[in-house]
N, CA, C and O atoms as CSV, one atom per row, in Angstrom:
chain,resi,resn,atom,element,x,y,z
A,1,UNK,N,N,-6.760,0.384,-18.827
A,1,UNK,CA,C,-6.133,0.023,-17.579
A,1,UNK,C,C,-6.461,1.094,-16.549
A,1,UNK,O,O,-6.372,2.288,-16.835
A,2,UNK,N,N,-6.829,0.675,-15.385
A,2,UNK,CA,C,-7.147,1.608,-14.309
A,2,UNK,C,C,-5.955,1.707,-13.371
A,2,UNK,O,O,-5.733,0.830,-12.536
A,3,UNK,N,N,-5.199,2.773,-13.516
A,3,UNK,CA,C,-4.037,2.947,-12.656
A,3,UNK,C,C,-4.272,4.017,-11.610
A,3,UNK,O,O,-3.314,4.539,-11.039
A,4,UNK,N,N,-5.529,4.357,-11.346
A,4,UNK,CA,C,-5.819,5.357,-10.329
A,4,UNK,C,C,-5.346,4.827,-8.979
A,4,UNK,O,O,-5.198,3.611,-8.859
A,5,UNK,N,N,-5.108,5.609,-7.993
A,5,UNK,CA,C,-5.473,7.014,-7.959
A,5,UNK,C,C,-4.367,7.915,-8.499
A,5,UNK,O,O,-3.193,7.730,-8.176
A,6,UNK,N,N,-4.735,8.861,-9.296
A,6,UNK,CA,C,-3.808,9.906,-9.707
A,6,UNK,C,C,-3.814,10.956,-8.615
A,6,UNK,O,O,-4.809,11.122,-7.910
A,7,UNK,N,N,-2.712,11.658,-8.476
A,7,UNK,CA,C,-2.624,12.671,-7.419
A,7,UNK,C,C,-3.775,13.661,-7.487
A,7,UNK,O,O,-4.307,14.065,-6.453
A,8,UNK,N,N,-4.164,14.056,-8.694
A,8,UNK,CA,C,-5.223,15.060,-8.833
A,8,UNK,C,C,-6.609,14.497,-8.528
A,8,UNK,O,O,-7.562,15.263,-8.381
A,9,UNK,N,N,-6.739,13.166,-8.429
A,9,UNK,CA,C,-8.037,12.544,-8.197
A,9,UNK,C,C,-8.221,12.072,-6.757
A,9,UNK,O,O,-9.237,11.449,-6.446
A,10,UNK,N,N,-7.281,12.348,-5.888
A,10,UNK,CA,C,-7.398,11.890,-4.506
A,10,UNK,C,C,-8.597,12.522,-3.825
A,10,UNK,O,O,-8.895,13.701,-4.019
A,11,UNK,N,N,-9.275,11.718,-3.025
A,11,UNK,CA,C,-10.420,12.217,-2.266
A,11,UNK,C,C,-9.980,13.131,-1.145
A,11,UNK,O,O,-10.683,14.078,-0.791
A,12,UNK,N,N,-8.816,12.847,-0.588
A,12,UNK,CA,C,-8.289,13.650,0.512
A,12,UNK,C,C,-6.799,13.362,0.637
A,12,UNK,O,O,-6.241,12.575,-0.128
A,13,UNK,N,N,-6.174,13.996,1.590
A,13,UNK,CA,C,-4.761,13.745,1.881
A,13,UNK,C,C,-4.597,12.731,3.008
A,13,UNK,O,O,-3.477,12.463,3.445
A,14,UNK,N,N,-5.695,12.171,3.477
A,14,UNK,CA,C,-5.653,11.181,4.548
A,14,UNK,C,C,-4.891,9.943,4.070
A,14,UNK,O,O,-5.242,9.386,3.030
A,15,UNK,N,N,-3.860,9.496,4.793
A,15,UNK,CA,C,-3.093,8.340,4.343
A,15,UNK,C,C,-3.918,7.055,4.277
A,15,UNK,O,O,-3.650,6.200,3.432
A,16,UNK,N,N,-4.910,6.902,5.143
A,16,UNK,CA,C,-5.775,5.716,5.079
A,16,UNK,C,C,-6.585,5.744,3.791
A,16,UNK,O,O,-6.653,4.740,3.082
A,17,UNK,N,N,-7.198,6.875,3.480
A,17,UNK,CA,C,-7.995,6.997,2.256
A,17,UNK,C,C,-7.127,6.788,1.020
A,17,UNK,O,O,-7.534,6.089,0.092
A,18,UNK,N,N,-5.946,7.379,0.994
A,18,UNK,CA,C,-5.063,7.253,-0.170
A,18,UNK,C,C,-4.580,5.813,-0.347
A,18,UNK,O,O,-4.495,5.319,-1.471
A,19,UNK,N,N,-4.266,5.143,0.762
A,19,UNK,CA,C,-3.831,3.750,0.682
A,19,UNK,C,C,-4.972,2.861,0.207
A,19,UNK,O,O,-4.764,1.966,-0.612
A,20,UNK,N,N,-6.174,3.103,0.716
A,20,UNK,CA,C,-7.325,2.319,0.265
A,20,UNK,C,C,-7.648,2.584,-1.197
A,20,UNK,O,O,-8.091,1.678,-1.903
A,21,UNK,N,N,-7.435,3.805,-1.663
A,21,UNK,CA,C,-7.634,4.089,-3.086
A,21,UNK,C,C,-6.721,3.214,-3.940
A,21,UNK,O,O,-7.111,2.783,-5.025
A,22,UNK,N,N,-5.521,2.952,-3.460
A,22,UNK,CA,C,-4.567,2.140,-4.209
A,22,UNK,C,C,-4.770,0.646,-3.988
A,22,UNK,O,O,-4.739,-0.124,-4.949
A,23,UNK,N,N,-4.974,0.223,-2.756
A,23,UNK,CA,C,-4.951,-1.204,-2.418
A,23,UNK,C,C,-6.280,-1.773,-1.946
A,23,UNK,O,O,-6.373,-2.974,-1.690
A,24,UNK,N,N,-7.307,-0.944,-1.826
A,24,UNK,CA,C,-8.509,-1.356,-1.127
A,24,UNK,C,C,-9.575,-2.062,-1.938
A,24,UNK,O,O,-10.660,-2.323,-1.418
A,25,UNK,N,N,-9.306,-2.380,-3.195
A,25,UNK,CA,C,-10.322,-3.131,-3.939
A,25,UNK,C,C,-10.257,-4.597,-3.527
A,25,UNK,O,O,-9.430,-4.977,-2.698
A,26,UNK,N,N,-11.102,-5.393,-4.087
A,26,UNK,CA,C,-11.237,-6.782,-3.672
A,26,UNK,C,C,-10.073,-7.666,-4.120
A,26,UNK,O,O,-9.918,-8.761,-3.581
A,27,UNK,N,N,-9.239,-7.238,-5.089
A,27,UNK,CA,C,-8.243,-8.131,-5.681
A,27,UNK,C,C,-6.779,-7.767,-5.446
A,27,UNK,O,O,-5.936,-8.663,-5.405
A,28,UNK,N,N,-6.453,-6.509,-5.292
A,28,UNK,CA,C,-5.051,-6.090,-5.316
A,28,UNK,C,C,-4.212,-6.761,-4.233
A,28,UNK,O,O,-3.126,-7.262,-4.525
A,29,UNK,N,N,-4.683,-6.783,-3.007
A,29,UNK,CA,C,-3.893,-7.415,-1.948
A,29,UNK,C,C,-3.794,-8.927,-2.124
A,29,UNK,O,O,-2.839,-9.537,-1.643
A,30,UNK,N,N,-4.759,-9.541,-2.801
A,30,UNK,CA,C,-4.646,-10.974,-3.084
A,30,UNK,C,C,-3.533,-11.234,-4.094
A,30,UNK,O,O,-2.824,-12.235,-3.986
A,31,UNK,N,N,-3.373,-10.354,-5.062
A,31,UNK,CA,C,-2.259,-10.481,-6.008
A,31,UNK,C,C,-0.939,-10.281,-5.265
A,31,UNK,O,O,0.020,-11.016,-5.497
A,32,UNK,N,N,-0.887,-9.297,-4.378
A,32,UNK,CA,C,0.318,-9.079,-3.566
A,32,UNK,C,C,0.590,-10.308,-2.700
A,32,UNK,O,O,1.735,-10.748,-2.590
A,33,UNK,N,N,-0.450,-10.862,-2.089
A,33,UNK,CA,C,-0.295,-12.089,-1.293
A,33,UNK,C,C,0.347,-13.190,-2.117
A,33,UNK,O,O,1.272,-13.859,-1.657
A,34,UNK,N,N,-0.147,-13.379,-3.342
A,34,UNK,CA,C,0.404,-14.426,-4.194
A,34,UNK,C,C,1.856,-14.143,-4.572
A,34,UNK,O,O,2.658,-15.071,-4.672
A,35,UNK,N,N,2.200,-12.885,-4.780
A,35,UNK,CA,C,3.603,-12.537,-5.030
A,35,UNK,C,C,4.466,-12.922,-3.833
A,35,UNK,O,O,5.566,-13.445,-4.014
A,36,UNK,N,N,3.997,-12.675,-2.627
A,36,UNK,CA,C,4.731,-13.092,-1.429
A,36,UNK,C,C,4.876,-14.606,-1.377
A,36,UNK,O,O,5.885,-15.111,-0.886
A,37,UNK,N,N,3.897,-15.326,-1.869
A,37,UNK,CA,C,3.924,-16.794,-1.852
A,37,UNK,C,C,4.783,-17.379,-2.958
A,37,UNK,O,O,4.934,-18.598,-3.043
A,38,UNK,N,N,5.352,-16.526,-3.810
A,38,UNK,CA,C,6.245,-17.019,-4.850
A,38,UNK,C,C,5.617,-17.156,-6.218
A,38,UNK,O,O,6.293,-17.569,-7.160
A,39,UNK,N,N,4.350,-16.823,-6.359
A,39,UNK,CA,C,3.728,-16.832,-7.683
A,39,UNK,C,C,4.364,-15.697,-8.475
A,39,UNK,O,O,4.464,-14.572,-7.986
A,40,UNK,N,N,4.793,-15.993,-9.700
A,40,UNK,CA,C,5.466,-14.942,-10.469
A,40,UNK,C,C,5.032,-14.868,-11.925
A,40,UNK,O,O,5.512,-14.011,-12.666
A,41,UNK,N,N,4.141,-15.743,-12.347
A,41,UNK,CA,C,3.658,-15.722,-13.728
A,41,UNK,C,C,2.151,-15.498,-13.758
A,41,UNK,O,O,1.420,-15.852,-12.833
A,42,UNK,N,N,1.727,-14.900,-14.854
A,42,UNK,CA,C,0.308,-14.602,-15.047
A,42,UNK,C,C,-0.543,-15.855,-14.830
A,42,UNK,O,O,-1.575,-15.803,-14.161
A,43,UNK,N,N,-0.106,-16.975,-15.398
A,43,UNK,CA,C,-0.884,-18.214,-15.281
A,43,UNK,C,C,-1.011,-18.663,-13.830
A,43,UNK,O,O,-2.034,-19.228,-13.445
A,44,UNK,N,N,0.012,-18.421,-13.029
A,44,UNK,CA,C,-0.053,-18.773,-11.613
A,44,UNK,C,C,-1.062,-17.936,-10.855
A,44,UNK,O,O,-1.803,-18.451,-10.018
A,45,UNK,N,N,-1.091,-16.630,-11.152
A,45,UNK,CA,C,-2.078,-15.758,-10.507
A,45,UNK,C,C,-3.491,-16.166,-10.918
A,45,UNK,O,O,-4.412,-16.145,-10.101
A,46,UNK,N,N,-3.654,-16.535,-12.180
A,46,UNK,CA,C,-4.974,-16.902,-12.696
A,46,UNK,C,C,-5.512,-18.161,-12.017
A,46,UNK,O,O,-6.723,-18.381,-12.000
A,47,UNK,N,N,-4.626,-18.989,-11.458
A,47,UNK,CA,C,-5.041,-20.221,-10.783
A,47,UNK,C,C,-5.398,-20.004,-9.314
A,47,UNK,O,O,-5.722,-20.961,-8.609
A,48,UNK,N,N,-5.344,-18.781,-8.856
A,48,UNK,CA,C,-5.671,-18.477,-7.464
A,48,UNK,C,C,-7.068,-19.001,-7.135
A,48,UNK,O,O,-7.973,-18.876,-7.961
A,49,UNK,N,N,-7.266,-19.583,-5.954
A,49,UNK,CA,C,-8.578,-20.155,-5.628
A,49,UNK,C,C,-9.717,-19.139,-5.585
A,49,UNK,O,O,-10.887,-19.520,-5.619
A,50,UNK,N,N,-9.386,-17.858,-5.511
A,50,UNK,CA,C,-10.435,-16.842,-5.474
A,50,UNK,C,C,-11.045,-16.590,-6.848
A,50,UNK,O,O,-12.101,-15.963,-6.942
A,51,UNK,N,N,-10.408,-17.061,-7.914
A,51,UNK,CA,C,-10.987,-16.983,-9.250
A,51,UNK,C,C,-11.015,-15.600,-9.869
A,51,UNK,O,O,-12.063,-15.160,-10.341
A,52,UNK,N,N,-9.894,-14.911,-9.879
A,52,UNK,CA,C,-9.828,-13.574,-10.458
A,52,UNK,C,C,-9.984,-13.633,-11.977
A,52,UNK,O,O,-9.359,-14.464,-12.637
A,53,UNK,N,N,-10.808,-12.761,-12.523
A,53,UNK,CA,C,-11.003,-12.683,-13.978
A,53,UNK,C,C,-9.717,-12.180,-14.630
A,53,UNK,O,O,-8.983,-11.392,-14.034
A,54,UNK,N,N,-9.448,-12.632,-15.840
A,54,UNK,CA,C,-8.182,-12.299,-16.491
A,54,UNK,C,C,-8.026,-10.807,-16.753
A,54,UNK,O,O,-6.920,-10.277,-16.642
A,55,UNK,N,N,-9.108,-10.123,-17.098
A,55,UNK,CA,C,-8.987,-8.676,-17.338
A,55,UNK,C,C,-8.678,-7.923,-16.047
A,55,UNK,O,O,-7.931,-6.944,-16.062
A,56,UNK,N,N,-9.243,-8.370,-14.945
A,56,UNK,CA,C,-8.971,-7.737,-13.655
A,56,UNK,C,C,-7.545,-8.047,-13.216
A,56,UNK,O,O,-6.847,-7.172,-12.704
A,57,UNK,N,N,-7.112,-9.283,-13.413
A,57,UNK,CA,C,-5.741,-9.656,-13.073
A,57,UNK,C,C,-4.739,-8.794,-13.831
A,57,UNK,O,O,-3.795,-8.270,-13.239
A,58,UNK,N,N,-4.939,-8.646,-15.133
A,58,UNK,CA,C,-4.029,-7.819,-15.935
A,58,UNK,C,C,-4.010,-6.386,-15.418
A,58,UNK,O,O,-2.949,-5.768,-15.328
A,59,UNK,N,N,-5.171,-5.863,-15.081
A,59,UNK,CA,C,-5.262,-4.499,-14.566
A,59,UNK,C,C,-4.531,-4.358,-13.233
A,59,UNK,O,O,-3.804,-3.385,-13.032
A,60,UNK,N,N,-4.714,-5.314,-12.317
A,60,UNK,CA,C,-4.078,-5.215,-11.002
A,60,UNK,C,C,-2.568,-5.381,-11.095
A,60,UNK,O,O,-1.833,-4.702,-10.377
A,61,UNK,N,N,-2.093,-6.262,-11.957
A,61,UNK,CA,C,-0.645,-6.381,-12.147
A,61,UNK,C,C,-0.072,-5.079,-12.696
A,61,UNK,O,O,0.972,-4.614,-12.239
A,62,UNK,N,N,-0.753,-4.493,-13.674
A,62,UNK,CA,C,-0.306,-3.204,-14.220
A,62,UNK,C,C,-0.315,-2.124,-13.142
A,62,UNK,O,O,0.616,-1.324,-13.058
A,63,UNK,N,N,-1.352,-2.098,-12.325
A,63,UNK,CA,C,-1.452,-1.115,-11.249
A,63,UNK,C,C,-0.272,-1.240,-10.289
A,63,UNK,O,O,0.328,-0.237,-9.901
A,64,UNK,N,N,0.059,-2.474,-9.906
A,64,UNK,CA,C,1.179,-2.696,-8.992
A,64,UNK,C,C,2.500,-2.255,-9.609
A,64,UNK,O,O,3.358,-1.707,-8.918
A,65,UNK,N,N,2.664,-2.492,-10.901
A,65,UNK,CA,C,3.890,-2.077,-11.594
A,65,UNK,C,C,3.957,-0.556,-11.688
A,65,UNK,O,O,4.984,0.040,-11.363
A,66,UNK,N,N,2.873,0.073,-12.129
A,66,UNK,CA,C,2.843,1.531,-12.296
A,66,UNK,C,C,3.146,2.247,-10.980
A,66,UNK,O,O,3.808,3.286,-10.977
A,67,UNK,N,N,2.670,1.702,-9.872
A,67,UNK,CA,C,2.866,2.346,-8.578
A,67,UNK,C,C,4.117,1.862,-7.848
A,67,UNK,O,O,4.328,2.194,-6.682
A,68,UNK,N,N,4.940,1.080,-8.533
A,68,UNK,CA,C,6.232,0.701,-7.976
A,68,UNK,C,C,6.201,-0.361,-6.902
A,68,UNK,O,O,7.165,-0.504,-6.150
A,69,UNK,N,N,5.107,-1.118,-6.812
A,69,UNK,CA,C,5.007,-2.187,-5.824
A,69,UNK,C,C,5.512,-3.517,-6.372
A,69,UNK,O,O,5.905,-4.399,-5.609
A,70,UNK,N,N,5.501,-3.657,-7.677
A,70,UNK,CA,C,5.985,-4.870,-8.338
A,70,UNK,C,C,6.713,-4.457,-9.605
A,70,UNK,O,O,6.545,-3.348,-10.112
A,71,UNK,N,N,7.522,-5.376,-10.099
A,71,UNK,CA,C,8.160,-5.130,-11.389
A,71,UNK,C,C,7.857,-6.285,-12.321
A,71,UNK,O,O,7.712,-7.434,-11.903
A,72,UNK,N,N,7.766,-5.948,-13.589
A,72,UNK,CA,C,7.487,-6.915,-14.650
A,72,UNK,C,C,8.797,-7.202,-15.353
A,72,UNK,O,O,9.448,-6.289,-15.861
A,73,UNK,N,N,9.184,-8.463,-15.384
A,73,UNK,CA,C,10.437,-8.878,-15.996
A,73,UNK,C,C,10.139,-9.798,-17.168
A,73,UNK,O,O,9.374,-10.753,-17.033
A,74,UNK,N,N,10.737,-9.517,-18.309
A,74,UNK,CA,C,10.594,-10.393,-19.467
A,74,UNK,C,C,11.988,-10.915,-19.792
A,74,UNK,O,O,12.790,-10.210,-20.406
A,75,UNK,N,N,12.280,-12.152,-19.381
A,75,UNK,CA,C,13.605,-12.701,-19.653
A,75,UNK,C,C,13.888,-12.742,-21.152
A,75,UNK,O,O,12.998,-13.009,-21.959
A,76,UNK,N,N,15.129,-12.474,-21.505
A,76,UNK,CA,C,15.517,-12.456,-22.917
A,76,UNK,C,C,15.181,-13.795,-23.570
A,76,UNK,O,O,15.464,-14.860,-23.021
A,77,UNK,N,N,14.579,-13.718,-24.737
A,77,UNK,CA,C,14.205,-14.916,-25.469
A,77,UNK,C,C,12.921,-15.567,-24.985
A,77,UNK,O,O,12.539,-16.627,-25.482
A,78,UNK,N,N,12.261,-14.960,-24.037
A,78,UNK,CA,C,11.004,-15.507,-23.511
A,78,UNK,C,C,9.856,-14.588,-23.878
A,78,UNK,O,O,10.037,-13.381,-24.036
A,79,UNK,N,N,8.668,-15.171,-24.011
A,79,UNK,CA,C,7.503,-14.334,-24.303
A,79,UNK,C,C,6.624,-14.116,-23.077
A,79,UNK,O,O,5.732,-13.267,-23.097
A,80,UNK,N,N,6.868,-14.870,-22.017
A,80,UNK,CA,C,6.045,-14.747,-20.814
A,80,UNK,C,C,6.779,-13.941,-19.752
A,80,UNK,O,O,7.922,-14.233,-19.404
A,81,UNK,N,N,6.105,-12.934,-19.255
A,81,UNK,CA,C,6.684,-12.076,-18.222
A,81,UNK,C,C,6.609,-12.759,-16.861
A,81,UNK,O,O,5.781,-13.637,-16.619
A,82,UNK,N,N,7.489,-12.329,-16.002
A,82,UNK,CA,C,7.471,-12.717,-14.594
A,82,UNK,C,C,7.314,-11.444,-13.785
A,82,UNK,O,O,7.703,-10.361,-14.222
A,83,UNK,N,N,6.749,-11.586,-12.623
A,83,UNK,CA,C,6.527,-10.445,-11.738
A,83,UNK,C,C,7.194,-10.720,-10.402
A,83,UNK,O,O,7.268,-11.861,-9.947
A,84,UNK,N,N,7.675,-9.654,-9.786
A,84,UNK,CA,C,8.199,-9.781,-8.429
A,84,UNK,C,C,7.981,-8.468,-7.691
A,84,UNK,O,O,7.905,-7.393,-8.286
A,85,UNK,N,N,7.884,-8.596,-6.384
A,85,UNK,CA,C,7.688,-7.418,-5.548
A,85,UNK,C,C,8.958,-6.586,-5.502
A,85,UNK,O,O,10.066,-7.121,-5.487
A,86,UNK,N,N,8.787,-5.300,-5.481
A,86,UNK,CA,C,9.893,-4.381,-5.249
A,86,UNK,C,C,10.058,-4.230,-3.734
A,86,UNK,O,O,9.293,-4.804,-2.960
A,87,UNK,N,N,11.041,-3.470,-3.328
A,87,UNK,CA,C,11.200,-3.195,-1.901
A,87,UNK,C,C,9.943,-2.526,-1.343
A,87,UNK,O,O,9.496,-2.840,-0.240
A,88,UNK,N,N,9.385,-1.607,-2.114
A,88,UNK,CA,C,8.145,-0.934,-1.703
A,88,UNK,C,C,7.018,-1.951,-1.533
A,88,UNK,O,O,6.257,-1.870,-0.569
A,89,UNK,N,N,6.903,-2.899,-2.448
A,89,UNK,CA,C,5.884,-3.933,-2.341
A,89,UNK,C,C,6.124,-4.859,-1.162
A,89,UNK,O,O,5.185,-5.239,-0.462
A,90,UNK,N,N,7.389,-5.223,-0.940
A,90,UNK,CA,C,7.711,-6.092,0.197
A,90,UNK,C,C,7.406,-5.414,1.532
A,90,UNK,O,O,7.187,-6.085,2.541
A,91,UNK,N,N,7.395,-4.090,1.531
A,91,UNK,CA,C,7.087,-3.384,2.783
A,91,UNK,C,C,5.628,-3.574,3.202
A,91,UNK,O,O,5.245,-3.173,4.301
A,92,UNK,N,N,4.815,-4.180,2.341
A,92,UNK,CA,C,3.420,-4.481,2.695
A,92,UNK,C,C,3.284,-5.748,3.542
A,92,UNK,O,O,2.180,-6.072,3.981
A,93,UNK,N,N,4.375,-6.465,3.778
A,93,UNK,CA,C,4.280,-7.716,4.527
A,93,UNK,C,C,3.604,-7.552,5.888
A,93,UNK,O,O,2.723,-8.350,6.210
A,94,UNK,N,N,3.968,-6.561,6.703
A,94,UNK,CA,C,3.268,-6.448,7.991
A,94,UNK,C,C,1.782,-6.117,7.839
A,94,UNK,O,O,0.974,-6.498,8.685
A,95,UNK,N,N,1.427,-5.424,6.785
A,95,UNK,CA,C,0.015,-5.118,6.531
A,95,UNK,C,C,-0.739,-6.410,6.244
A,95,UNK,O,O,-1.792,-6.664,6.828
A,96,UNK,N,N,-0.195,-7.226,5.343
A,96,UNK,CA,C,-0.849,-8.503,5.018
A,96,UNK,C,C,-0.893,-9.417,6.232
A,96,UNK,O,O,-1.894,-10.090,6.476
A,97,UNK,N,N,0.190,-9.437,6.988
A,97,UNK,CA,C,0.220,-10.276,8.182
A,97,UNK,C,C,-0.871,-9.843,9.166
A,97,UNK,O,O,-1.548,-10.690,9.749
A,98,UNK,N,N,-1.045,-8.546,9.351
A,98,UNK,CA,C,-2.091,-8.049,10.257
A,98,UNK,C,C,-3.483,-8.401,9.757
A,98,UNK,O,O,-4.345,-8.789,10.546
A,99,UNK,N,N,-3.713,-8.271,8.453
A,99,UNK,CA,C,-5.013,-8.628,7.878
A,99,UNK,C,C,-5.267,-10.120,8.067
A,99,UNK,O,O,-6.372,-10.526,8.427
A,100,UNK,N,N,-4.228,-10.945,7.822
A,100,UNK,CA,C,-4.368,-12.387,7.987
A,100,UNK,C,C,-4.683,-12.738,9.443
A,100,UNK,O,O,-5.587,-13.528,9.713
A,101,UNK,N,N,-3.942,-12.155,10.366
A,101,UNK,CA,C,-4.164,-12.451,11.781
A,101,UNK,C,C,-5.551,-11.994,12.235
A,101,UNK,O,O,-6.201,-12.677,13.028
A,102,UNK,N,N,-6.003,-10.849,11.739
A,102,UNK,CA,C,-7.341,-10.377,12.080
A,102,UNK,C,C,-8.380,-11.371,11.571
A,102,UNK,O,O,-9.316,-11.715,12.293
A,103,UNK,N,N,-8.218,-11.834,10.334
A,103,UNK,CA,C,-9.153,-12.794,9.768
A,103,UNK,C,C,-9.170,-14.111,10.526
A,103,UNK,O,O,-10.236,-14.679,10.766
A,104,UNK,N,N,-7.988,-14.601,10.905
A,104,UNK,CA,C,-7.919,-15.842,11.674
A,104,UNK,C,C,-8.634,-15.703,13.015
A,104,UNK,O,O,-9.264,-16.650,13.488
A,105,UNK,N,N,-8.539,-14.541,13.616
A,105,UNK,CA,C,-9.148,-14.301,14.924
A,105,UNK,C,C,-10.654,-14.073,14.837
A,105,UNK,O,O,-11.400,-14.539,15.698
A,106,UNK,N,N,-11.102,-13.366,13.815
A,106,UNK,CA,C,-12.481,-12.879,13.807
A,106,UNK,C,C,-13.397,-13.485,12.744
A,106,UNK,O,O,-14.601,-13.230,12.764
A,107,UNK,N,N,-12.866,-14.272,11.828
A,107,UNK,CA,C,-13.712,-14.858,10.786
A,107,UNK,C,C,-13.618,-16.378,10.885
A,107,UNK,O,O,-12.602,-16.962,10.508
A,108,UNK,N,N,-14.670,-17.021,11.390
A,108,UNK,CA,C,-14.654,-18.471,11.543
A,108,UNK,C,C,-14.431,-19.176,10.204
A,108,UNK,O,O,-14.934,-18.748,9.165
A,109,UNK,N,N,-13.668,-20.258,10.257
A,109,UNK,CA,C,-13.444,-21.070,9.069
A,109,UNK,C,C,-12.253,-20.653,8.232
A,109,UNK,O,O,-11.964,-21.291,7.219
A,110,UNK,N,N,-11.547,-19.591,8.629
A,110,UNK,CA,C,-10.360,-19.197,7.872
A,110,UNK,C,C,-9.165,-20.004,8.358
A,110,UNK,O,O,-9.139,-20.478,9.493
A,111,UNK,N,N,-8.187,-20.152,7.490
A,111,UNK,CA,C,-6.971,-20.878,7.849
A,111,UNK,C,C,-5.791,-20.256,7.120
A,111,UNK,O,O,-5.953,-19.640,6.066
A,112,UNK,N,N,-4.628,-20.418,7.677
A,112,UNK,CA,C,-3.404,-19.894,7.063
A,112,UNK,C,C,-2.580,-21.060,6.554
A,112,UNK,O,O,-2.524,-22.124,7.171
A,113,UNK,N,N,-1.945,-20.840,5.423
A,113,UNK,CA,C,-1.016,-21.825,4.867
A,113,UNK,C,C,0.366,-21.200,4.856
A,113,UNK,O,O,0.507,-19.986,4.707
A,114,UNK,N,N,1.376,-22.028,5.012
A,114,UNK,CA,C,2.735,-21.514,4.962
A,114,UNK,C,C,3.094,-21.137,3.537
A,114,UNK,O,O,2.769,-21.855,2.592
A,115,UNK,N,N,3.757,-20.022,3.395
A,115,UNK,CA,C,4.259,-19.606,2.089
A,115,UNK,C,C,5.455,-20.486,1.747
A,115,UNK,O,O,6.219,-20.852,2.640
A,116,UNK,N,N,5.637,-20.838,0.462
A,116,UNK,CA,C,6.777,-21.670,0.080
A,116,UNK,C,C,8.090,-21.039,0.538
A,116,UNK,O,O,8.281,-19.827,0.448
A,117,UNK,N,N,8.996,-21.896,1.034
A,117,UNK,CA,C,10.341,-21.485,1.444
A,117,UNK,C,C,10.333,-20.432,2.544
A,117,UNK,O,O,11.278,-19.652,2.663
A,118,UNK,N,N,9.292,-20.402,3.334
A,118,UNK,CA,C,9.232,-19.432,4.432
A,118,UNK,C,C,8.712,-20.156,5.664
A,118,UNK,O,O,8.055,-21.192,5.561
A,119,UNK,N,N,9.005,-19.613,6.795
A,119,UNK,CA,C,8.490,-20.201,8.022
A,119,UNK,C,C,7.309,-19.410,8.567
A,119,UNK,O,O,6.894,-19.604,9.709
A,120,UNK,N,N,6.774,-18.523,7.746
A,120,UNK,CA,C,5.630,-17.718,8.161
A,120,UNK,C,C,4.517,-17.860,7.146
A,120,UNK,O,O,4.766,-18.100,5.965
A,121,UNK,N,N,3.301,-17.712,7.607
A,121,UNK,CA,C,2.144,-17.845,6.722
A,121,UNK,C,C,1.789,-16.504,6.110
A,121,UNK,O,O,1.778,-15.482,6.796
A,122,UNK,N,N,1.505,-16.513,4.837
A,122,UNK,CA,C,0.980,-15.320,4.166
A,122,UNK,C,C,-0.012,-15.762,3.109
A,122,UNK,O,O,0.249,-15.643,1.912
A,123,UNK,N,N,-1.146,-16.271,3.553
A,123,UNK,CA,C,-2.166,-16.685,2.592
A,123,UNK,C,C,-3.474,-16.007,2.878
A,123,UNK,O,O,-4.454,-16.234,2.169
């Protein structure tokens, strides 16, 4: 499991660099996006239209849990875990919203879908 960045492995103390070390790969923010949309099971994340590989999905979920952005819940008597954003993870909403709005403005052919039970788009 790749849970970097470790404090001793940081490239610099720059907050942009440190944030990108944690969230800047191709998949992590998509998993966070799906958590905002109400996806909470491994099988739901695996059905994402972007087609994340199962080993990468497992790694990104673990990364989010280790860094306190999501929590893994295993209901008593169940074998399948559920995931949900922590307060720290929910604080990424304006970041995702800005990325989405930038994409809608500058990348032709993109579209936003409403998140379930919300009046705002986070896709």
